[in-house]
Every structure is written in structure tokens, then in C-alpha cells.
N, C-alpha and C positions, 0 to 999 in steps of 0.2 A: 805789492799792495800796501798802501800806507794804512796807519791806524784809523784814519776816518773812514776810509772805504771799507775796512773791515767792519767797523761798527755798523755802519749802514747795512752791511750785508746780513749780519746777525740780527738786527732788528727786523729786516724784511723777513727772514726765516722765522722768526718767532712770531711775527704778525700773521704770517701764513698758516702756522700751526694753530695758533689761537683761532683763526678763522674757520679752519677745517674741523676743529673740536667743537666749535659752536654750533656748525651746521649739523653735527652728529647727535647734539644733545636734543632729546625729545622735547617738544614744546609743551608746555603747560597751557592748555586751552581753558578759557573761560566760557561755560555754556551760553552765558548771555552776550558774548562778545559778537561783533558784527559777521565774524566769518564762521561762527559755530554752525555745524550741520546736524546737530541733535534733533531726532525725530524725522530727518529726511530720509527718503529712499536711497539706497546705496547705488542702484542702478536706475538709469533713465528707463521709462517704459518701452519694452521691446514686445514685438508680436510673438506671443508664444506658439503660435500655429506655424511659424516658421522653423521651430526647434525639431530637428529630425535626428539628433545624435546626442549622446553624452559621452564624455570622455573624463576618466578619472585617473590621476597619477598620484603615487605615495611613494615613499621608501620603506622596504621592508627591513627594519632595523635588525632583526634576528639574523637574516642572511645577507645583509648589507648589499642590497641590489634595489633598482628601481622598477616598480611594477606598475602596470597600467591596464586598464580595461576599457574597451569602446562599446557602446550599445547604440545600435542604428536602427531606425525605422525603415521597414521595407514593405514590399506589397504582401509579404508573409507575416507581417507583425514586427515586433521588436526583437532583434536578434543580437546575441553576444558574438563580438569579433575578437579573435585571439590571433596572434602570429602563428603560422603553421598549425592552425586548428580549424575544423569546419565550423561554420556558424550554427549556433545552438539558440533556441527560443529563451528569451529573457521572461520567463513566465512565473517568476516569483510573485506572490500577491502585493500589489501596489508599489513594487519595488521603483519601476520606472517613474510612476506617478509622484512617489515620495522624493525621489532625488531631483527629478526634473522641476518640481516646484520650490526647491530650496531657495533659488535666486529670486523668486518672485516676492515682491513686497516686502524685501529685506530692508528693515529699518534700523538706522543708526540710532544706538543707545547713548554712546559718548565716544570721544576720540581718546585713544590709549596714548599715542606718541606719533612722532613722524621722524624719518631718517632711517636709512638702511642699517644703521648700527644696532637698531632695537628689533630687528625683525626676528633674529634667533632667540631673543628673549621671550617673545610672544609666540614663538613656534609657527612663524608665517613665512620662513623661508620657501622660495619656489621649487617644489620637487623636480621640475623639469630642468633646472640648472644647477641644483644642489648636488653635492657628491654624496654617495650612499653613506659615508661616515660622518657626515656633518650631523651636528645637533641642532635641534629647533626647527626641523623641516615640517611644513604643514601637508595638507591634502589639497591637490587642486582639481576643482571640478569646473568643467565647461560645457556649456549648451552650444551646439553647432547647428548650422543650417544645411540646406541640401548640398551647397557647394563645398561644404568642409570649413567654413569660416566660423569663427567665435561669434555667437550673438551675446553672450556674458561669460565672464569666467572669475573665479574666485578662489582665494586661497584660505583654507580654513585652518585656524591655529588652535591653540590651547583652550581649555575651559577657562572662564572668568571665575575666579574665586568669589563666592558670596552672591553671585547673580544666577540663579537657576536658569539653564538652558542658553546661557550666553557664552559667545566665543570671540576670540580675537580673529579678525579677518581683514583682508585686504585684496585690492585688485592688483594682479601681476604688473600692471603699467604703472602703479602708483606706489609711493613709498609710504604713504600715510596708513596706520594701523587704526582700525575702528574696533568698537564693542558692539556686537550685535546679536540679538537672539537668533539662532539658527535652528529651525524646526528640523527634525528627522537628521541630525548631523551624524548619528551613528550608522546611518544607511549608506553613507559615502564610502564604498569599500570597492577594493579591486579584486576581492575574492570571487571566484567563479560561483561557489556555492551560495553566496548571498544574493544572487540574481536569478537563480532557477528554482523550479519547483522540485525540492529534495525527495518528495515522496513519489518518485517516477512510477512505481506500479500502480498507484491509486487503489491500494487494496485495503478493504475494511476486514480487520481481523475478526469481527464479530460475524461476518458472513462466511467465514471458512467452514466448510462442509467436510473436506477430505483432504489429507495430505499424503503423497506417495513418495517414499523415499527409495530411490533406485540408485545404489551405490555400485554402479559398474566401473569396469576398468576397460581401457582401450588397449587392444593388441595391435600395435602398430605394424609389426611385421605381417600379421594376417589381414590386417584392415577389418577387425571385427570387434564384438564387445564381449568381454568375459564378466561373468557374474558368480560370485561365490555363493550369494543367496539371491532368492527372487525378490522383487520390489515388496517392501513393507507397505501396507495400505492402511492408514489409521483414519477412521471416521471419528467425527466431532459433532456431537448432538447434546443440546440441554447440559453444557458445561462438562460433559463426560467424554472420554475416549474409549475407543475399542479397537482392536487389531482384527483385519479380516484378511482371509487368504493365508493365514498362519495361526499357529497355536502356541499357547503359552504353557509351561508346565504346571503342575499342581502348586508348586511352591513359588511360582512367579506372578507378578502383577506389573501393569504399566505404571510408569513413573508419572503421575499426573503433573507434578511441578515442572518436570524436565519438559513435557510436552506443552504445558501452559507457556513456558518461556520460549519455546520453538514458536508457537502461535504469536506471542508478543514480538518476536524477532522480526517477522514479516513486516510489522509496522516500523521497525528501526531500519529498514532498508533504505538508506538514504544516498544520493549522488554525492560522490567526491570529485569526480571528473567523468567525462565521456569522450569517446573516439568513434568516428565515423566507420560503419561497416562497408565493406565493398558493395557496390550497386547491385550486383547480381544477387547478393543476399537480401538486400533491402528490398528489391521488387518482388522476389519470391515471398518473403514472409508478409509483405503488406497484402498480398493476395491469399494469404492464408496457407501457404505451401511451404513445408519445411523440407521437401524432398528437392533435390537438384540434379536434373538430368545431364547437364552440361559441365559439372565442376571438374571432372576430369580431363576436360579438353585441355590441349597444351596451353592455350591462350589464358587459361584460368589458373595456372600454377602460382601465379603471384597472390591470387586470393587464397589459395590453400597454405602458402607460406605465411601470409598475414594471420591467418587463423591460428596455425602452429605456433606462432610467436606468442599468442595470447592464452595459449593452453587448450586450443579447440582443434578438432581433428574431423576428418571426413571417413565414414566407414560405409560400407555396402549392408543396407538393410532393405527389408521387404517392405514396399509401399502397400496401401489398401488395395491395389490392382494385382498385387502378386509379383511386382517386378522388382529386381534387384537394382537399387538405385543409391546414389550417395546421399548421406545425411550428416550434418554437423553434430558432433557430440563433444563431451567434455571428459578429459581423464579423471574428474573429480566426481563423475556421475551426474544425476540430475534430480531436481525436485519438482513434483508437480503439486499445485496448490488449488484444489478445486473449490469453487465458490457456490452457493445456493442458487445463483442465477444461472448456472449452466456455463459459466467462464472458467477456463482452466489456464492458470499460468504456468509456463514451463521455464525452469530456472536451471541454467547450466554454468557452472562455475569454472573460471580458467585460473591462470597462474597470478602470482604476486605482480602487481603493478608498481613500476617506478616511473613516475612522470612528474611534470612541473606543478601539479596541484597535491601531490602526496603529503606536502607538509600541512595541509588543511585538515588532515585526518589526525586527529588528537589521540585515537585510541590504538595506533600501531600501524601494521601493514595494512595495505588495501590489496584488493582483488578485483580481477575482471569478472563480469557476469554477463552471460548472452541470454537474453530473456524476450519472450514473445507470449502471446495469447492464442487459444484456440477455443472452440466450442466443444464441450462433452456432454452430449445429451443424456448420459447415464446419471449426470448430476441432478437433473430435473425428473421428479417423479412422473412416470408415464400414466396417462389417464387409465382407469379401469372401465372399460366399454361393456355395456350390457348386450347380451345376444339380442338381436332383432328377430322376433318370431315371424313365420310366414303368413302372407295375407290369406284370409278365409275366403274360399270359393264354394259354389254349390258342390263341386265334386268332393272337396275335402269334407264338407259338412255331411254329404251322404255316407262318405267312409266312416265318418264319425258314428252314423246312425247303425252301421253294421256292428258296432261294438256295444249295442244296448245288451244289457245282461252281464256285462263285463264285472260289474260289481253287485249284480243283484242277489237276491236270497235264493231263487230258484232257476232252473234253466241251464242249458249248457252254455259255455262261453261263447259269445258272438252269434247266439240264436235267441229268437224270442221264446219265452216259455210256451208249452202246448196246453192250451185251456179248452176243455171240452164244454160245448153248450149245455144248458141244463136240460133233462128229460123231465117226462111228465111226472106228476107226483105218484106216489104208490096207489095202487088200487083204483086209477083214474080210468073210467070207461067213457069214451066219447058218445056224443048224441048220435043217433042215426040220421043219415043224410037223406034227402028225398030221392026217390028212384031215379029221378032224371040227372041228378048230379053224382059225380063220382065220390067215393068216400074220402074223407079229409085226410091229408097227410099226417104221418106222427109229428109232434111239435118239434122235435129235434131236427127232422128233415125239412120241415117247412122253414124253420129258422135258417137252416144252410142255404136253402135255395130262394130265399126271399130277396127280390131285387133291392139293390143298394139305393138309398135315399139321396137324391140329386142334392138336397140342401145339406145333408150331413156330410156329403163329399166335399162340398164347397167349404163348408165350416172347417174341415180338418186341413185343407189346403191352405186356407187363410192363416190358421193357428201355426202351421209348420213355417210358412213364409214369413209371418211376424217373428217368430222364434229365431229363424236364420237371419233375418235383417238386424235383429238386436245383438246377436252373437258377432256378426260381421262388423258393427258399429263399434262394439267393444273391443274387438280385436284391432280394427283400424286405430282406434283411440290410443291402445296401447303401444302400437307401432310407431304412431306420430310422437308420443311421449318419449319413449325411448331413443328415437332417432334425433329428437331435438336435444334431448340431454347428452347423447353421444357427441352430437356437433358441437355443443357448448363446451364440453370438456375437451375434445380435439382441438377446437379453436384456441381455448386457453393455454393448451400445451404448445400449439404452433406459434402463438404468440411470444410465449417464453422463449422459444428456440430463436425467433426473429429477433426479439431483445437481446439475446446473447450474441447473435451474429453482429448486430449493429454495435454492441459494446466492443466486442473482439476487434472489430475493424477500426473504431475509435482508438483502442488501446495500441494496436499494432502501427498506427500512423506515426505514433512516437517510439514504441519499443523496437520496431523492426529497424530502425535506421542506425542504432547506437550499440556499441559496447559500453555497459556502464561500469563504473568503478565504485566499489563499496567496501566498507570496513571488513577486515579479515575476522574481526572479533565477532561481528554479527553473523558472518558465514560459519564460524565454528559453532554457533547456537542453532545453526539451521541444518548442517550436514551431519546428521546423527546416524550412528550404528545401532544395532539391535541392543548391545550392552550398554548404550547410553540411555535409552528409553523403557528398558525392561529392568526391574529390580527383584530381589528376593524379598518375599513377603516378611514383614515383621513378625517375630516370634512373639505370640500373645503371652508368652511366659516372662519376656523380658520386660523388666520395669524400668521406667524413666528414672535416671537419678534424681535424688531431691534436690541437689545443686551442683552447679559446674562452676569452674574457673575459667575465664576467657579475657582477652585483650581485644580492643578494637580500634580501628582508624574511622574517625567521623569526618565527612566532608559535607558541610552545610551549605546553605545558600541563602539569599536574601529573602525573608518572610518565612523561614522555617521555624518551628518551635525553638524559643531560647537561644535563636541565632544572634552571633555577636554583631553589634551595630556596624562594625567595621567591614563585614562580609558583603560584597557587592555582586558576586557570581550569581548566575540564574541557576534555576532547577536542572536545566539541561547541561550546563556547564559543570555543575557539581556531579552529576552523574557520570559524564565524560571523564572529569578528573579522578573519581573513584575507581572507575574501570582502568584508567592508566596506572594508578598506583597499585592496584591489585595485580596487573600484568607484571610490573617491576618485581613484585613480590614472588608471584607464582611462576614467571618465565625466566626472571633474571636473578632469582635467589637473593634479592635486597632482603636485609634483616628487618622483620617485621617491627620490632620495638624501635628501631632507628627511624623507619618510615613514620610510624606513629608520631615519633618527637619531632620530627620535621614538617609533617603535613596534616596531622589530626586538628580538628577544630574543637574537640571536646577536652574537658578538663583533665582526663586522665592522659593526656599527651606527655605531661610532665614526668610520668611513670611509665612511658613507653607503651601506653595504651592499655595497662593492666587494670582490669575491673575488679579484680579479686573474685571471690566467690559469691555467688548469688542464686537465688531460687527463681523458678520460672516466672512467678507472678510479679517479680520485682521490676522486670524490664518490659519494655514495650512488646507486644504479643509476636509481632513479626521478628524482632531480635531474639527473644527467647526459642522461638520454634527453630530459628536457624542455629543457634548456638548448642541447644540442647540435642540437634540431630547430627552435629558434627562428631568425627572421631577425634580423639585426643592427638593434637599436633596439626589437624587440618585447618584449611583456610576456607571460609565460606565464599559463595557469590557475592556480588554486590547486594546489599539487602537495604530497602527502603523503609524508613519510619518517618514520624512527623518531625523528627529532629534533622533529617538529612539521609545521606547514603553511608552505610557502614560497610567495613570489611572486618570480619571476626575471625579470630583465631581461638580455638579452644586449647587451653594449656593443661587443664586437669579434668 
């Protein structure tokens, strides 16, 4: 190759390099230029009624894997579809609506740049084609029609600094990056828990009436239940707890704080994941039947094995008809939560869960729960019905007459008093009668033999009849009143039972079909033994110390008192973080001072959380109550004050 040829080749390569570099440089757009799209809709109008599916794809940066979730509209409503998982209702409040409307009326604020070389910078790399380790990958959201084709698709990138609610966005088929205000951007999530109603029990803790702790164990060899103690029945009324069916020693009392935490924990039972139960279990439970006549059939051994893998077993128990039949139980016992409306939740806890959604539980291990509802009539106060008296008849009235003198001053019981007619006055001599007439009878004899007056007889009968009619009318009125009152009371009771049955049917439509997965931390607050909720009465002679010395770790949240302006976590996130840190200290023996230095949001973090000595009234009431109740060296539960969530260690 001669020198001229070499020179031409070098020039051509240089020009090509410059051209490629020029094409990769983002263009600077003038909003007033002819080609500006400022203020225009990012998507052309499309018929939202055709949208029957949502697909979201993102990169899990922590686990370096691509995650996706698909939500589809079916005849049963919107369902979450995951690989190798049964469809589950997408019933989180407004989640489908919020996500599906993100692409509607999306207006361009400005153009950020153009060229594939800038996509990583704006965080709009397509997660469908990017590698898990790539940086600058966005979230892809697509609305689909019934045939599976995309109606619209968008990649959502980083937040735009200085413009509230604005994000870098682009269409996957285009390289231009725009700035647009994206409503509900944080709802674009591939997490299962963000699409479901977490409160799967739908249980109002303020309506709890009774909690039964039945801590049995399963004897697998004999296929029966073993109990060291009979179930503990705890009744709750007017903010007070009492123990029935068992006794407390004179120096014992119920630990109200522990039992209140138990009640609160029922509100914290939230879904982490779900797995479908075998259909034979589903069908029985939906019909309100927890006994299974055919679980021991050979063809159902797979069902039994499925249960055992999750910590549930079948044992022979006696059903209400007196028959020995299989029943699903848990080796961790069970808890019954009775509500004022007659609904009783049955909660049986299984083994530790290890599944694809376990990473969504920030508080530690997760656990299976087998739950369903049933009606417990004893939770509804039975009506007090009055005794209905017998109707009054002539015969019963005559019978009553024979009792005249029952309470009289004279005469024998059941007989009228013997009254002698008055005789003639002393020394009375009657006049002589004419010879043709017989002499007159003595007055006493004449009185006895005098014919009864017809008029007098009629009057007595009328009086007696009138009196009987009045008594009968009064009796009939009383019978009618009592019968009506009893009917009303019984109907009110029957209506309550009917409402409870309706409520149970609604609950079991969801509960019967699934093994739920919950936080093991919440489980430990619920499954209590006697030693956990019964405590020794405080000695009245013991005096509270004037001051104590303690350290603490404060996990604050946005909006808390004196919260640092840089704190963005929510209250729920702060509580979960505090529980996580406490677990690291209590369960994994992490040094308290070291954890305070790393995680506390309080000014004492520079001293390992040390607060020094303080009097009770110096700190927030909740803080001091917890600190002064601790033994030296003990760690408190997570304590909430207006400043956030505290973990307290008493040091002196």
C-alpha cells in the first residue's frame, strides 16, 4: 500500500469515528424549535377499555436477577400471574387502577437527550434486554390487550432533580429520552406484596372477645394430639383481660402489656407469599367442614405429604357426630380468635418458609399459616327468654276459686269460713198468729229456707263472669307481651348467627384456598405459653429507682418529632427496621453500642447510644416506662414515642 492509499484510509477511519461519536452525543433541543414536543402527549390516544393486562419488568439489584410480574383481567377479576404459582387476586386498594393509568395523558415536559449512549445515564436501559449487573436499568411497564400485544409500553428511569414528580422516560422502540411527570411511579413494582391485600384475615382487633391458646403437640407415631396443659381461654372486655378455665396463684397476675401486644399482633398478620392448598382441602373448608373422611385414601397420600412438608399433619379426632375422622393440625398448636360477632378464626402455624418471596420479609424468617373461619355461637350472648304463662280457662279459674281463704284471716285452707246467720234478739217474743195460720218459723230457720232471689242470682253470675273475663284478658295480654318479646329477642339472636354464617362464608372464600406466609416475628408474639402472659405480682414494698442509666437506638421516620430532614423512610419502614436491628442484637449477639453507632438516628449515636443517668420524668412517658421496668443488662421490645422507634438497654 503506497503512502497516498494509507493516508486516504486513515482519513476515512477518522471521519467514520467522528461520525459515530457525533451520533452518540445528546442533542440540545430548543423548546421553541420546529421539532420540539414540549407539552405534547407521549402516547397517541389508545382505547383504555382494551387494556386487559399489565406487565412490569425490573432488575433486582441486590440479588442480580430479572424480576417480573403480570396482572391480567379475567372473569374472576384482576389476577396476579407468576411462573409455577397459582393465580392470586390483585386486590390491593387501587393498585391496578393507579398503575394502569400511568401511561394515560403522559405529557412531555422537555427532552433530555437522544442517542443510546445516554440511556444508562438517565436510568432508562430496557430491563428486558439488559444484563442483571448493568447499571442505569429502568423499570418497564406495558399495557396489553386480550391477545397479549402491547397497547403502550414505557421505561421509567431516574427522578429528575429539581422537578417534583418528574422522571426520565422513553419508549423501548425509540432512543429519545424525555422528561415527564409520572404519577404513581412508586406503584410500579414487581413485588407480590404490593399487589395484594396484605391484611388477609380482615380482622379488627377492637372486636376481639376471646383468644384461646392451644399449645398441643402432634404424636406422629400414634397419630394423636398430646397436651401438657389444657387450652388457655383469655377473655377481653373493656380493655381488661381475664383467664377462664384456669386459675392464677395468689402472687400471680396477667401481663396486660404482653396480652395487648398479642392482640395488636393480629393486626400485623400480613401476607408475604401464598401457596395453593390441595383442592380436597379447599372444597371442604369452603363448606365449613374441617374434618376429612377420605384423606387417608391411598389416592390422597400426595395431599398428606404436601401438608407435612409445610408442618401440618392429619390426626384422628372425634367429630361432632362422635366419629373418629382425620383433621389437619399443626405441630405448633393452634390459636382461636373469637370475635364479638360470633366469627372464630382458627390459626394453625407450620414450618419456616423458604420461597421466592422470602426476601420481601425484612423482619427475618417467614412461616406458613393454615387459617380458616367458623361460627362459634357461644361468642354471641344467648337471649334471656321469659317463661310464658298458661292461658286462663274457666276450669283453671274455678280451680283458683277453691283456693279462697288461702291467705284469709279466718277459715281453714281451701275452704270458705263457716258463718252462722244471725238469730233473734234476746227476749224477743213473736206476735201470735191467727188461728188459721201456722205459727211463724224462727228467724234463723226462715232465713235458711227462704227461696233465692232470681235477681240476686243473676247479678252474682254476671259479676263472676265479668271478673273472669277481665282476668282472662289480662292473662292473654301478658302472654302476648311475653311471646312478642321472646320472639324479638330470638330473632335478634338468630339474625346475628345468620350474619356470622354469612361472614364466615365470605372469609373462607379466600382463606380456604391458601397456605399463607407470615413473618415469624409476628408468630412469636402470638404463640404464647403460660409463662409468657402470667407474671409475678410486683412487691408493693419495692420502690422504683429514682433514676436509671440506659442506652438506646432510635429509628426515626419522615414526620416524626425532631426528625432529620434527610430521613425519608415511612413510619412502617422505621418500625420494621427497628425490629430488624433488635433481632440482630438479641438473636445474633451483635454489640448494642456498635449497632447504635451504625444505625441510630439520635444524637447519642456518637456515644454508642449512651444516654447516661436520667429521672423518670425527663424522658417521654413510654420510653421511661420501658427503661425503668428493665432489669440491668436487658434489652426492651421496640418502643414507640413521638420521636420514632426505640430499642433500649438498661445499663445501671
